[in-house]
C-alpha positions as CSV (number, residue, x, y, z in Angstrom):
1,X,0.0,0.0,0.0
2,X,1.5,3.4,-1.0
3,X,2.2,6.2,1.3
4,X,-0.5,8.4,-0.2
5,X,-3.1,5.6,0.3
6,X,-2.0,5.2,3.9
7,X,-2.3,8.8,5.0
8,X,-4.6,10.7,2.6
9,X,-8.3,10.6,1.9
10,X,-9.5,13.1,-0.6
11,X,-13.0,13.3,0.8
12,X,-15.1,11.7,3.5
13,X,-18.7,10.3,3.3
14,X,-21.0,11.4,6.1
15,X,-23.5,8.6,6.8
16,X,-25.9,11.0,8.6
17,X,-29.1,10.1,10.4
18,X,-30.9,7.9,7.9
19,X,-30.6,6.4,4.4
20,X,-34.4,6.4,3.8
21,X,-35.4,9.1,1.3
22,X,-38.8,10.0,2.9
23,X,-37.2,10.3,6.3
24,X,-34.4,12.5,4.9
25,X,-37.0,14.8,3.3
26,X,-39.0,15.1,6.5
27,X,-35.8,15.9,8.5
28,X,-34.8,18.4,5.8
29,X,-38.1,20.3,6.4
30,X,-37.9,20.0,10.2
31,X,-34.3,21.2,10.5
32,X,-34.7,23.9,7.9
33,X,-37.4,25.5,10.0
34,X,-35.5,25.1,13.2
35,X,-32.3,26.6,11.6
36,X,-34.3,29.6,10.3
37,X,-35.8,30.1,13.8
38,X,-32.3,29.9,15.3
39,X,-30.8,32.5,13.0
40,X,-33.8,34.8,13.3
41,X,-34.0,34.5,17.1
42,X,-30.3,35.1,17.8
43,X,-29.9,37.9,15.2
44,X,-33.0,39.7,16.7
45,X,-31.5,39.3,20.2
46,X,-28.2,40.9,19.1
47,X,-30.1,43.8,17.3
48,X,-32.4,44.4,20.3
49,X,-29.4,44.7,22.7
50,X,-27.7,47.1,20.3
51,X,-30.8,49.2,19.8
52,X,-32.0,49.5,23.5
53,X,-29.6,51.5,25.7
54,X,-31.2,49.9,28.8
55,X,-29.6,46.6,27.7
56,X,-26.1,48.0,27.5
57,X,-24.9,46.2,30.6
58,X,-22.3,43.4,31.1
59,X,-25.0,40.7,31.3
60,X,-26.3,41.6,27.8
61,X,-22.8,42.1,26.4
62,X,-22.1,38.5,27.3
63,X,-25.5,37.5,25.9
64,X,-24.6,39.1,22.6
65,X,-21.5,37.0,22.5
66,X,-23.5,33.9,23.4
67,X,-26.0,34.6,20.5
68,X,-23.1,35.0,18.1
69,X,-21.6,31.8,19.2
70,X,-24.9,29.9,18.9
71,X,-25.7,31.1,15.4
72,X,-22.2,30.4,14.3
73,X,-22.1,26.9,15.8
74,X,-25.4,26.1,14.1
75,X,-24.1,27.5,10.8
76,X,-21.0,25.4,11.0
77,X,-23.1,22.1,10.9
78,X,-26.7,22.6,9.8
79,X,-26.4,23.9,6.2
80,X,-24.0,21.0,5.3
81,X,-26.5,18.6,6.9
82,X,-29.4,20.0,5.0
83,X,-27.6,19.7,1.7
84,X,-26.8,16.1,2.4
85,X,-30.4,15.2,3.2
86,X,-31.3,15.9,-0.5
87,X,-28.0,14.9,-2.1
88,X,-27.3,11.5,-3.6
89,X,-23.6,11.8,-2.9
90,X,-22.9,12.8,0.7
91,X,-19.3,13.6,0.4
92,X,-17.3,16.4,2.2
93,X,-13.8,17.3,1.0
94,X,-10.9,16.6,3.3
95,X,-10.2,20.3,3.9
96,X,-13.8,21.2,4.4
97,X,-14.1,18.4,7.0
98,X,-11.1,19.8,8.9
99,X,-12.6,23.3,8.8
100,X,-15.9,22.1,10.0
101,X,-14.3,20.3,12.9
102,X,-12.2,23.3,13.8
103,X,-15.2,25.7,13.8
104,X,-17.7,23.5,15.6
105,X,-15.2,22.3,18.2
106,X,-13.9,25.8,18.8
107,X,-17.4,27.4,19.1
108,X,-18.5,24.6,21.5
109,X,-15.5,25.3,23.7
110,X,-16.1,29.1,23.6
111,X,-19.7,28.6,24.7
112,X,-18.7,26.5,27.8
113,X,-16.2,29.1,28.9
114,X,-18.6,31.9,28.2
115,X,-21.2,30.4,30.4
116,X,-18.7,30.3,33.2
117,X,-18.0,34.0,32.6
118,X,-21.7,34.7,32.7
119,X,-22.0,32.8,36.0
120,X,-19.3,35.1,37.5
121,X,-21.2,38.1,36.2
122,X,-24.4,36.8,38.0
123,X,-22.4,36.1,41.1
124,X,-21.1,39.7,41.3
125,X,-24.6,41.0,40.6
126,X,-26.2,39.1,43.4
127,X,-23.4,38.8,46.0
128,X,-21.9,42.3,45.6
129,X,-24.5,44.5,43.9
130,X,-23.2,47.8,45.3
131,X,-19.8,47.3,43.6
132,X,-21.2,45.5,40.5
133,X,-20.5,48.4,38.1
134,X,-17.0,48.9,39.5
135,X,-16.0,45.3,39.3
136,X,-17.7,44.5,36.0
137,X,-16.3,47.4,34.1
138,X,-15.9,47.5,30.3
139,X,-12.3,46.5,30.2
140,X,-12.8,43.4,32.4
141,X,-15.9,42.3,30.3
142,X,-13.9,42.6,27.1
143,X,-11.0,40.6,28.5
144,X,-13.3,37.8,29.8
145,X,-15.1,37.6,26.5
146,X,-11.7,37.5,24.7
147,X,-10.5,34.8,27.0
148,X,-13.6,32.7,26.0
149,X,-13.0,33.1,22.3
150,X,-9.2,32.5,22.5
151,X,-9.3,29.5,24.8
152,X,-11.9,27.7,22.7
153,X,-10.1,28.6,19.4
154,X,-6.7,27.5,20.6
155,X,-8.0,24.2,22.0
156,X,-9.8,23.5,18.7
157,X,-6.7,24.4,16.6
158,X,-4.6,21.9,18.6
159,X,-7.3,19.1,18.5
160,X,-7.9,19.6,14.8
161,X,-4.2,19.6,14.0
162,X,-3.4,16.4,15.8
163,X,-6.6,14.7,14.6
164,X,-5.9,15.3,10.9
165,X,-2.3,14.2,11.3
166,X,-3.5,10.7,11.9
167,X,-3.2,8.3,8.9
168,X,-6.8,7.5,7.7
169,X,-5.6,4.8,5.2
170,X,-8.7,4.1,3.1
171,X,-11.3,4.8,5.8
172,X,-13.6,7.5,4.6
173,X,-17.1,6.7,6.0
174,X,-17.9,8.9,9.0
175,X,-20.9,7.5,10.9
176,X,-22.1,11.0,12.0
177,X,-24.0,14.1,10.8
178,X,-20.8,16.1,10.7
179,X,-17.0,15.9,11.0
180,X,-17.2,15.4,14.8
181,X,-13.9,14.9,16.7
182,X,-14.5,11.3,18.0
183,X,-16.0,10.2,14.7
184,X,-13.0,11.4,12.8
185,X,-10.5,9.9,15.3
186,X,-12.2,6.5,14.9
187,X,-11.2,6.4,11.2
188,X,-7.5,6.3,12.0
189,X,-5.7,3.0,11.2
190,X,-3.1,3.5,14.0
191,X,-3.2,3.6,17.8
192,X,-5.1,6.7,19.0
193,X,-4.4,6.5,22.7
194,X,-2.6,9.9,22.7
195,X,-5.5,11.5,20.9
196,X,-7.9,10.1,23.4
197,X,-5.8,11.4,26.3
198,X,-5.7,14.9,24.6
199,X,-9.5,14.8,24.2
200,X,-9.9,13.9,27.9
201,X,-7.6,16.7,28.9
202,X,-9.4,19.3,26.8
203,X,-12.8,18.0,28.2
204,X,-11.5,18.6,31.7
205,X,-10.1,22.0,30.9
206,X,-13.0,23.4,28.7
207,X,-15.9,21.4,30.2
208,X,-15.3,20.4,33.8
209,X,-13.3,23.4,34.9
210,X,-15.9,26.0,33.7
211,X,-18.6,23.7,35.1
212,X,-16.9,23.7,38.5
213,X,-16.7,27.5,38.4
214,X,-20.4,27.8,37.5
215,X,-21.2,25.4,40.4
216,X,-19.1,27.4,42.9
217,X,-20.7,30.7,41.6
218,X,-24.2,29.3,42.1
219,X,-23.5,27.8,45.5
220,X,-22.5,31.4,46.6
221,X,-25.5,32.9,44.8
222,X,-28.0,30.5,46.4
223,X,-26.3,31.0,49.8
224,X,-26.7,34.8,49.4
225,X,-30.3,34.5,48.2
226,X,-31.3,32.4,51.2
227,X,-30.0,35.2,53.5
228,X,-32.3,37.8,52.0
229,X,-35.1,38.5,54.4
230,X,-37.9,39.6,52.2
231,X,-39.7,37.1,49.8
232,X,-39.8,39.8,47.1
233,X,-36.0,40.3,47.4
234,X,-35.3,36.6,47.1
235,X,-37.6,36.4,44.1
236,X,-36.0,39.3,42.4
237,X,-32.5,37.9,43.0
238,X,-33.5,34.5,41.7
239,X,-35.0,36.0,38.5
240,X,-31.7,37.7,37.9
241,X,-30.1,34.3,37.4
242,X,-33.0,32.2,36.2
243,X,-32.4,32.5,32.4
244,X,-28.6,31.8,32.7
245,X,-29.2,28.9,35.1
246,X,-31.6,27.3,32.6
247,X,-29.1,27.6,29.7
248,X,-26.3,26.2,32.0
249,X,-28.4,23.1,32.8
250,X,-29.2,22.6,29.1
251,X,-25.6,23.0,27.9
252,X,-23.5,21.4,30.5
253,X,-26.0,18.7,31.4
254,X,-26.0,17.1,27.9
255,X,-22.2,17.2,27.5
256,X,-21.5,15.8,31.0
257,X,-24.1,13.0,30.5
258,X,-22.5,12.0,27.2
259,X,-18.7,12.3,28.0
260,X,-18.4,11.9,31.7
261,X,-19.8,8.5,32.3
262,X,-18.5,5.0,33.3
263,X,-18.6,3.8,29.7
264,X,-15.2,4.8,28.3
265,X,-16.7,6.4,25.2
266,X,-20.2,7.5,24.1
267,X,-22.1,5.5,21.6
268,X,-22.4,6.7,18.0
269,X,-26.1,7.4,18.5
270,X,-25.3,9.5,21.6
271,X,-22.7,11.5,19.6
272,X,-25.3,12.2,16.9
273,X,-28.0,13.2,19.4
274,X,-25.5,15.5,21.2
275,X,-24.5,17.2,18.0
276,X,-28.1,17.7,17.0
277,X,-28.8,19.0,20.5
278,X,-26.1,21.6,20.3
279,X,-26.4,22.5,16.6
280,X,-30.2,22.8,16.6
281,X,-32.0,22.7,19.9
282,X,-29.8,24.8,22.2
283,X,-29.2,27.7,19.8
284,X,-32.9,27.9,19.0
285,X,-34.0,27.7,22.7
286,X,-31.4,30.2,24.1
287,X,-33.1,33.4,22.7
288,X,-36.5,32.1,23.8
289,X,-35.2,31.4,27.3
290,X,-33.6,34.9,27.6
291,X,-36.7,36.6,26.2
292,X,-39.5,34.7,28.0
293,X,-37.8,34.6,31.4
294,X,-36.4,38.1,31.4
295,X,-38.5,41.2,32.2
296,X,-35.9,43.6,30.8
297,X,-35.8,41.8,27.4
298,X,-39.6,41.5,27.3
299,X,-39.8,45.2,28.0
300,X,-37.3,46.0,25.3
301,X,-39.3,43.9,22.8
302,X,-42.5,45.7,23.7
303,X,-40.8,49.1,23.3
304,X,-39.4,48.1,20.0
305,X,-42.7,46.7,18.7
306,X,-44.4,49.9,19.9
307,X,-42.0,52.1,18.0
308,X,-42.4,50.0,14.9
309,X,-46.2,50.1,15.2
310,X,-46.0,53.9,15.6
311,X,-43.7,54.2,12.6
312,X,-46.0,52.0,10.5
313,X,-49.1,54.2,11.5
314,X,-47.3,57.4,10.4
315,X,-46.2,55.9,7.1
316,X,-49.8,54.7,6.5
317,X,-51.2,58.2,7.3
């Protein structure tokens, strides 16, 4: 077998969710609608925060970053998946596969770190409200956001580089909806122990460490809320964190359930479901969670709709 045949595969074939045509058409329609809702919801959240000066606070600065990450993550996976639902040939070029892995893995890591940063923001807001504006100043917020983007991107660059240095021989069928890390590593025709160790280390650094920071933040937050004498005060403090806590449970819960378990590695079905969860469900739900469970955002929506209604009336007159 020649050297080229041992190390290079020109393209990969993504096996996806189903080979049944009717099922693929149904999934195409379903995921097209959810993707459009995801893009629309996150873009509207970003625009709303930009347009309403009352939302120019650290919490909404981080929410803007979260929305950008969500829509970017969905875009790194869903359009390719939609094309494959209706395509007879479900190939993805070698370079495109590497790019998809880099962006999806990087954006996933950014989101986990960003959620820990948002937990710290909520911790300061509840536990030290009088000094909140002093502690969470613009410079610190920018550095925390930058740390999230840089850490996720660097981890992804390292993982993508070492993964695509593995010889794939003639293995080109990826049993997944996208070029997911574990699915690509499984194609290697050499021992992948070092890659598995690297994946475990990055999981600890970018998943468990932020999760522990979130946990510590919420232990302090809950402790502080329980010390508040008035029921109204406790309710107000809880509502300050309710949206973020819901998103945290969704994001960290699925990842920990999949990767941190007695079984040494998740099943192929679990990997596919997790990718769908993060690419479709979470990005679509996050704007809804932050809108429906947040009085400030709801108020901003009402104000914006009122202004649009008034403008429409003037134009009609």
